[in-house]
N, C-alpha and C positions, 0 to 999 in steps of 0.2 A: 504494500500500500504506500502510495506516495504521500509524503508529509506536506501539509498545507503551509505555505509561507505566509506569515501574517505581516502585513504592512500596516503599521500603526504609529501614531505619535507616542502612544503610551498604552501599556498593558497593565491593568489593575486586577489584583486578586483580592476578593473580599471574603472574610471568614467569619462564620458564626460558630464560635468554639463550643464544644461539648464533649463529655466523656462517653455518652451513649450514642449520640449522632452529632457529627460535625458537618455543617453546611458550608458550601463554598460557591462562589460565582466569579467568573472571569470575564472581563469586558475589554474590548479594544476601543480606544478613543482615537479617531482620526479626524482632524479639523473640527473638533468639538462634537463630532457625530459618534454616538455610542452604539456598539454592536456586541451582541452576546457571543462569546467564544465557547464557554462551557459553564455548566452548573451541575451540582450534584450534592450528594450526601454520603459521608463515610459512616458506615454502620459499625459501631465499636462494641456494643453491648455483648455480642456473642464471644468476644475475646476474653471475657472474665476478668483477669488480673488487671488492676489499674495501671501498673507500670508498663504492661504490654500495650495497653490502649494509648498511653502517652507516646510510646515508641512509634506506633502506627501513625499517630497524628504528625509527629515530626517527619517521618519518612514520606508520607503522602503530601505534606506541605512542600517538602523539598522537591518531590517529583513534579508537582504542579508548577512550581517556580521554574524548574529546569525545562520542562516540556513546552511551556508557553512563553518563556523568556520574559518573565514578569519584571516590570519596572518599579512598581510600588505595591505595597500590601496594606490593606486596611482591615482592622479587626474590631469586633464588638467587645467593648469593655464589660467585665462582669458587673452585674447589677447586685445591689446589696439586698440579700434575702434574709429570711429568718433562720434558715438551716446553715449553720457554720460549716458543716462537713461538705455539703453540696457546693458552697462557695469556694472552699479550699480546692476541691476537685476541678471546678470550672476554671479557677485561677491557674492551676497547673496546666490544664489543656491550652489555655490562652498562652501561657508562658512558653510551652514547647513549640507552638506554632510561630510565635514571635522569634524564638531562638533559631528556628529553621530559616526564617527570612533574614535574620541578621547574619547567619553563617554565610549566606549568599550575597551579603551586603546590599540587600533590598530594603529601602526605608519602610518603616512600619508606622502607621498612625492608628490610634485607638479612638473609637467613637462610642459615646454613651447610647444605650438603646433608644432613648427618647429623641436624641438628635437624629438618629438614622430614620426613625419613623416619621419625624417631622420633615426631613429632607425629601422623603418619598411621597408622603400623603398630605403634608401640611399640618398634620396633627401628631403630637408627641404621644398620644394615648391610643393610636390606631392599633387594630388587631393584626395578627399575622396574615389573616385572610385579606384584609384591606390592603396591606403592603403588597402581597402577592398579586392582587388584582390591578393595582396601580402600576406595578412594574411591567405588566403586559403592554401598557400604553407607552411607557418610557423606553423600554427595550423590547421591541416586538419579538415574541417567541411563541411557539406552539406548545412547548413543554408544560405539562401540568404535573409538577413533582408530587410524588406520593407524600413526601415529608416537606413541610414548610421550611425546614432548616436550609434547604437549597436556595429558596427564594430569599431567605434572610441573609444568606451569604452574598447573593447578588445585590441585595439592598445596601449592604455595607460598601461594596465596590462602587455602586452608583452614588451613594452619599459622598464618598471620598472624591469622586469626580466633580460633583457639585461644589464641594468645598475648595476644589482646585488647589489643594495643598495648603490652604489658609489654616492657620491655627486659631482655635477658639478656646474659651474656658472649659468646654466639654470635650476637647480632644487633646491627645498627647502624641508627639511624633518622636521616633528614635531612628537614628541612622547607623548606630553602632552600639556595642555593649557599653562603652564608656558613656555615651549620651543617655542610655537607659539608666545606668547606675547614678549619674549625676542628677537626673530628674526624679529618682526614686531611692533616696538614701536609706529609707526605712526598710528596703528589701535586701540590703546587704546582710550577709551572714556574719 
């Protein structure tokens, strides 16, 4: 099979991290025109052991970056929930995806869930279904993913494109481990 050559100004990978299902979306931006390259979900629940799931997230993120020659990665920041154990696992999933990006020297930007929803639908409290529906008009595609995690990953990528690399109070950007550690001194061991 012949590999498709992608001509774009920028390739953006968006990730909705999770330890049961991780959603991702890849978009190509050419002259401000957005087109869908790929989207999907990585099913991790069947892997059992948490450390094996994290390894799979790292490896799959690296493979997406390498296959699509990603220029920038955007990731949904963990939201603060009531269950500390779930929050810890989600943070680990986000961390290994970010590490994969940084290993390939691809800059990473985090976005809060409300910012992503607002960028796509105009409402920070939109449902996953509303986000998925609106994305069909923004980035025309026929896919109806079984899991909304794929469209959530796509939403992160589109949100990042709309932000055009601008920083705001609800996003953080890292270009290396040093910049990550400087902006997060509380995460040093």
